[in-house]
C-alpha positions in Angstrom: 0.0 0.0 0.0 1.4 3.4 -1.0 0.5 6.9 -0.1 0.1 7.6 -3.7 -2.8 5.2 -4.0 -4.8 8.3 -3.0 -4.0 9.7 -6.4 -4.5 6.4 -8.2 -7.9 5.8 -6.7 -9.2 9.4 -6.6 -12.4 10.5 -8.5 -12.0 12.9 -11.3 -12.4 16.4 -9.8 -12.6 20.0 -10.9 -8.8 20.2 -10.4 -8.3 17.3 -12.8 -10.4 18.9 -15.4 -8.5 22.2 -15.1 -5.2 20.4 -15.3 -6.3 18.3 -18.3 -7.4 21.4 -20.1 -4.1 23.3 -19.3 -1.9 20.3 -20.3 -3.8 19.6 -23.5 -3.1 23.2 -24.5 0.5 22.3 -25.4 -0.4 19.5 -27.8 -3.2 21.7 -29.3 -0.7 24.4 -29.9 1.7 21.9 -31.5 -1.0 20.6 -33.9 -2.2 24.1 -34.7 1.2 25.7 -35.3 2.9 22.8 -37.1 -0.2 22.2 -39.4 -0.9 25.9 -40.2 2.5 26.2 -41.8 1.3 23.9 -44.6 -1.2 26.5 -45.7 0.9 29.5 -44.9 3.8 28.1 -47.0 1.8 28.6 -50.1 1.4 32.3 -49.5 5.0 32.6 -48.2 6.3 31.0 -51.4 4.4 33.6 -53.5 5.8 36.5 -51.6 9.3 35.3 -50.7 10.8 32.8 -53.2 12.4 29.7 -51.6 14.2 26.8 -53.1 13.0 23.2 -52.6 15.7 22.8 -50.0 14.7 26.0 -48.1 11.0 24.9 -48.3 12.0 21.5 -46.8 14.0 23.2 -44.1 11.0 25.4 -43.2 8.9 22.3 -42.7 11.7 20.4 -40.9 13.1 23.1 -38.7 10.4 22.9 -36.1 10.8 19.2 -35.9 14.5 19.5 -35.3 13.7 22.0 -32.6 11.3 19.6 -31.0 14.0 16.9 -31.0 16.4 19.1 -29.1 13.7 20.7 -26.9 12.3 17.4 -25.9 15.5 15.5 -25.3 17.3 18.3 -23.5 14.5 19.9 -21.5 12.9 16.5 -20.7 16.0 15.7 -18.7 16.1 19.2 -17.3 12.5 18.8 -16.2 13.3 15.7 -14.2 16.0 17.7 -12.4 14.3 21.0 -11.6 10.6 20.2 -11.8 7.5 20.3 -14.0 6.0 23.5 -12.6 9.2 25.6 -13.1 9.2 24.9 -16.8 5.5 25.0 -17.3 4.9 28.5 -18.5 8.4 29.5 -19.5 8.5 27.2 -22.6 5.3 28.7 -24.0 6.4 32.2 -23.4 9.3 31.6 -25.8 6.8 30.1 -28.3 4.6 33.2 -28.2 7.5 35.5 -28.9 8.7 33.3 -31.9 5.2 33.0 -33.3 4.8 36.8 -33.1 8.1 37.4 -34.9 7.2 35.0 -37.7 4.7 37.5 -39.0 7.5 39.9 -39.8 10.0 37.7 -41.7 11.5 38.9 -44.9 13.7 36.0 -45.9 13.5 32.2 -45.8 16.3 31.8 -43.3 14.4 33.9 -40.8 11.4 31.7 -40.9 13.6 28.6 -40.7 15.3 30.0 -37.5 12.0 30.9 -35.9 10.4 27.6 -36.7 13.4 25.9 -35.0 12.8 28.1 -31.8 9.1 27.2 -31.9 10.1 23.6 -32.1 12.3 23.9 -29.1 9.4 25.3 -27.0 6.9 22.7 -28.2 9.4 19.9 -27.6 10.1 21.1 -24.1 6.4 21.2 -23.4 5.8 17.5 -24.2 7.6 16.0 -21.2 6.7 18.9 -18.9 2.9 18.8 -19.5 2.3 15.1 -20.0 4.5 14.1 -17.0 2.5 16.5 -14.8 -0.8 15.2 -16.1 0.3 11.6 -15.7 1.4 12.0 -12.1 -1.9 13.6 -11.0 -4.4 11.3 -12.8 -6.2 8.2 -11.3 -5.3 4.8 -12.8 -8.8 4.0 -14.1 -8.9 7.2 -16.2 -5.2 7.7 -16.9 -5.2 6.2 -20.4 -8.3 8.3 -21.4 -7.0 11.5 -19.9 -3.4 11.2 -21.3 -5.0 10.1 -24.6 -6.9 13.3 -24.8 -3.5 14.9 -25.4 -3.5 13.1 -28.7 -7.0 14.3 -29.5 -5.9 17.8 -28.6 -3.1 17.6 -31.1 -5.6 16.5 -33.8 -8.1 19.1 -32.9 -5.3 21.7 -33.0 -4.4 20.6 -36.5 -8.1 20.5 -37.6 -8.5 24.0 -36.2 -5.5 25.2 -38.2 -7.1 24.0 -41.4 -10.4 25.6 -40.6 -8.6 28.9 -39.9 -6.6 28.5 -43.1 -9.7 27.7 -45.1 -11.6 30.7 -43.7 -8.7 33.1 -44.2 -8.1 31.9 -47.8 -11.8 32.0 -48.6 -12.0 35.5 -47.1 -9.0 36.9 -49.0 -9.4 34.9 -52.1 -5.8 33.8 -52.0 -3.0 32.9 -49.5 -1.7 36.5 -49.1 -2.6 36.7 -45.4 -0.1 34.0 -44.4 1.6 36.4 -42.0 -1.6 36.7 -39.9 -1.9 32.9 -39.9 1.5 32.5 -38.4 0.9 35.3 -35.9 -2.3 33.6 -34.7 -0.1 31.0 -32.9 1.0 33.7 -30.5 -2.6 34.5 -29.6 -3.4 30.9 -28.9 -0.2 30.4 -26.9 -1.1 33.4 -24.7 -4.5 31.8 -23.9 -2.8 28.5 -22.9 -0.3 30.3 -20.6 -3.2 32.0 -18.8 -4.9 28.7 -18.4 -1.9 27.2 -16.7 -1.8 29.7 -13.8 -2.2 28.1 -10.4 -1.2 24.5 -11.3 1.0 23.1 -8.5 4.1 20.9 -8.7 3.6 17.1 -9.0 3.7 15.6 -5.5 5.3 12.4 -7.0 8.2 14.5 -8.4 8.6 16.4 -5.1 8.7 13.2 -3.1 11.2 11.6 -5.6 13.5 14.5 -4.9 13.2 14.2 -1.1 10.9 17.3 -0.8 8.5 15.3 1.3 6.7 18.0 3.2 6.0 20.0 0.0 4.6 16.8 -1.6 2.3 16.1 1.5 1.0 19.7 1.3 0.1 19.4 -2.4 -1.8 16.2 -1.7 -3.6 17.9 1.2 -4.6 20.9 -1.0 -5.6 18.9 -4.1 -7.1 15.8 -2.5 -8.1 17.0 1.0 -6.2 14.3 2.8 -3.3 14.5 5.2 -0.6 11.9 4.6 2.9 10.9 5.7 5.2 9.9 2.9 7.7 7.2 3.8 11.0 6.0 2.3 9.0 3.0 0.9 6.8 5.4 -1.0 9.8 7.1 -2.5 11.4 3.8 -3.5 8.2 2.8 -5.3 8.3 6.0 -7.3 11.8 5.5 -8.4 11.6 1.7 -8.9 14.1 1.1 -6.1 16.7 3.6 -7.4 17.3 7.3 -7.6 19.5 8.6 -10.4 21.5 11.7 -9.3 22.4 13.3 -12.6 21.0 13.7 -16.1 23.6 11.3 -17.4 22.5 8.7 -14.8 18.9 9.3 -15.9 19.8 8.6 -19.6 21.8 5.6 -18.6 18.8 4.2 -16.7 16.4 4.3 -19.7 19.0 3.0 -22.1 20.0 -0.2 -20.4 18.3 -3.5 -19.5 14.5 -3.7 -19.7 14.1 0.0 -20.0 16.1 0.1 -23.2 13.5 -2.1 -24.9 10.8 0.2 -23.6 12.7 3.3 -24.9 13.1 1.8 -28.3 9.5 0.6 -28.5 8.2 4.0 -27.5 10.5 5.8 -29.9 9.7 3.6 -32.9 5.9 3.8 -32.1 6.1 7.6 -32.0 8.4 7.7 -35.0 6.1 5.7 -37.3 2.9 7.4 -36.2 4.1 11.0 -36.4 6.4 10.9 -39.5 3.6 10.3 -42.2 1.2 12.4 -40.2 3.6 15.5 -40.2 4.3 15.0 -43.9 0.6 15.0 -44.6 0.0 18.1 -42.4 3.0 20.0 -43.8 2.8 19.1 -47.5 -0.7 17.6 -47.8 -1.8 20.5 -50.0 1.1 20.1 -52.3 0.6 16.3 -52.4 -3.1 16.6 -53.2 -2.4 19.3 -55.9 0.3 17.1 -57.5 -2.2 14.2 -57.5 -4.6 16.3 -59.7 -6.8 18.0 -57.1 -7.3 21.6 -58.4 -8.9 24.8 -57.1 -7.8 27.5 -54.7 -9.3 25.8 -51.7 -9.8 22.3 -52.9 -6.5 21.0 -51.5 -7.2 22.8 -48.2 -10.6 21.1 -47.9 -8.9 17.8 -48.6 -6.4 18.5 -45.8 -9.3 19.6 -43.5 -11.1 16.3 -44.2 -8.0 14.3 -43.4 -7.2 16.3 -40.2 -10.8 15.9 -39.1 -10.6 12.2 -39.4 -7.3 12.1 -37.5 -9.3 13.7 -34.6 -12.4 11.6 -35.1 -10.4 8.4 -35.1 -9.0 9.2 -31.7 -12.5 9.3 -30.0 -13.3 5.5 -30.1 -9.6 4.8 -29.3 -10.0 6.8 -26.0 -12.6 4.3 -24.8 -11.0 1.1 -26.4 -7.6 1.8 -24.8 -9.3 1.4 -21.4 -11.5 -1.6 -22.3 -9.7 -3.5 -25.1 -6.3 -2.5 -23.8 -3.1 -0.7 -24.8 -1.5 -3.5 -26.8 -4.3 -4.4 -29.3 -4.9 -0.6 -29.8 -1.4 -0.2 -31.1 -1.0 -3.4 -33.1 -4.3 -3.6 -35.0 -4.2 0.1 -36.2 -0.6 -0.1 -37.4 -1.5 -3.2 -39.5 -4.4 -1.3 -41.1 -2.5 1.9 -41.6 0.0 0.2 -43.9 -2.7 -0.9 -46.3 -3.7 2.5 -47.9 0.0 3.5 -48.2 0.9 0.3 -50.0 -2.1 0.6 -52.3 -1.4 4.2 -53.2 2.3 3.2 -53.7 1.3 0.6 -56.2 -1.6 2.4 -58.0 0.1 5.1 -60.0 -3.1 6.4 -61.7 -5.4 6.4 -58.7 -8.2 8.9 -59.2 -8.3 11.9 -56.8 -11.4 10.6 -54.9 -9.5 7.4 -54.1 -6.4 9.2 -53.0 -8.4 11.4 -50.5 -10.3 8.3 -49.4 -7.1 6.3 -48.8 -5.5 9.2 -46.8 -8.8 9.6 -44.9 -8.9 5.9 -44.0 -5.3 6.1 -42.8 -6.1 9.1 -40.6 -9.2 7.4 -39.1 -7.5 4.1 -38.1 -4.5 5.9 -36.6 -6.4 6.8 -33.5 -4.8 4.1 -31.3 -1.2 4.9 -32.0 -2.0 8.6 -31.9 -2.9 8.4 -28.2 -0.5 5.6 -27.2 2.4 7.7 -28.4 1.5 9.8 -25.4 0.4 7.1 -23.0 3.2 4.5 -23.2 6.2 6.8 -22.6 4.5 8.3 -19.5 3.4 4.9 -18.0 6.4 2.8 -18.6 9.1 4.7 -16.7 9.6 5.7 -13.0 8.9 9.2 -11.7 12.6 10.1 -11.5 13.1 9.6 -15.2 9.6 10.0 -16.7 10.2 13.3 -18.4 13.6 12.2 -19.6 12.0 9.1 -21.2 9.2 11.1 -22.7 11.7 13.5 -24.1 13.9 10.8 -25.6 10.8 9.1 -27.2 9.7 12.4 -28.7 13.3 13.0 -29.8 13.5 9.7 -31.6 10.2 10.4 -33.4 11.3 13.8 -34.5 14.5 12.5 -36.2 12.2 10.6 -38.6 9.6 13.3 -38.8 12.2 16.0 -39.5 14.0 13.8 -42.1 10.7 12.9 -43.7 9.4 16.4 -43.8 12.7 17.7 -45.2 13.0 14.9 -47.8 9.4 14.7 -48.9 9.4 17.5 -51.5 12.8 16.3 -52.7 11.6 12.6 -52.7 8.5 13.4 -54.7 10.5 15.3 -57.2 13.3 12.7 -57.6 11.7 9.2 -57.1 8.0 10.1 -57.4 4.9 10.1 -55.1 4.3 6.4 -55.3 7.8 5.4 -54.1 7.6 7.9 -51.3 4.4 6.4 -50.1 5.9 2.9 -50.2 8.6 4.1 -47.8 5.9 5.3 -45.4 4.2 1.9 -45.6 7.5 0.2 -44.7 8.0 2.5 -41.7 4.5 1.7 -40.5 5.1 -2.1 -40.7 8.4 -1.7 -38.8 6.5 -0.2 -35.9 4.0 -3.0 -36.0 6.7 -5.6 -35.5 8.6 -3.7 -32.8 5.4 -3.2 -30.8 4.4 -6.9 -31.4 7.7 -7.8 -29.7 8.0 -5.3 -26.9 4.7 -3.4 -26.2 3.4 -4.5 -22.8 -0.2 -4.3 -21.5 -0.6 -1.7 -18.8 -4.4 -1.4 -18.7 -5.7 -1.1 -15.1 -2.3 -0.9 -13.5 -1.1 1.7 -11.0 1.6 4.0 -12.2 4.1 2.3 -10.0 3.1 -1.1 -11.4 3.3 -0.1 -15.0 6.6 1.7 -14.6 8.3 -1.1 -12.7 10.3 -3.8 -14.6 9.5 -6.3 -11.8 5.8 -6.0 -12.7 6.3 -6.4 -16.5 4.5 -9.3 -18.2 
């Protein structure tokens, strides 16, 4: 019996709902900012000529920033705390989004997109670790999974805004306003995050026992005494003392398999998704879909189905389980990519339908890329593990986003889609080998190697 069973068994309260809304603001921003660039790029290219390499770098820069932001600041978050970093990262994002509206050259936008990526990447381990460490076990998969839904809703909102702006102006000339809108959304999220306390699990793992007990008293209304046994349970029997020790812990033994599995899962889910969001308009236009807003409507449909597909997954991940909800969707996601890769003359309606099917069935991996990294590692290294998983995913996402326009031009759209299908199948086999079932387990049980089955 652990003191932290109070958190595991608590009912969902007003505090949880506020925390959930505040934490989902980060993924929403990510989906919004990283997707809106796909529409803004069309207007940017008309006003500020850019080479294919520069265009690829604009798409990939934020992903490279996420890689460094997540891996570096995930480890920093485990050292100095979740709350300390909670608003600072988004303040940087707001400034960078605001400056994006005033760029006059491609390199300026590339630089600012990299800074935006740093902020977004830092927010992943900060916000999801904080949410994970406050949520009850019976609702943890659902509540963390809502982060995936928030990402998709943010992307969908970006395409709605893009469509309305383009429809209002008649072209893509208001791209600067599109980019600036990210600063407005970011400010709203920062305001929402005011008053969220530090995680009592993290405080206890660092020996700040009295502060942890006070947070539990304020949030859950119960006075507790945290023992050394409770602290050992949080850290799976150990307590790394440096960032290097944290990294060593998640890159050795059983945790290494978990790190690889989470990274590959995230890699395979996010790489084709980011390519579709960043260059979906260009892909649909090259496939023969014409009209000022036709490609944007196609992207909006795909983004909507990414969000809709998450909704049944949120329930199934708690009833059917984590493992089937990652394996079955990955198998189905490979089918439309293979078919499009083989069918060179597919009609536009089939192309949109195939991408829409891919988007809808991806709901399971879309939420498990958030759930698994947060559940499978101890409190002392949770943010570090999330950051590394995000970092691994962004290596592929950045490379894919950078190489997509070059790949389409050099080897063609069909061969590019076949590569995406191969990546999806790779994730299927890795998850088949190493993805555990954590449904219904406490956070200590799911993170402990001794409890693995």
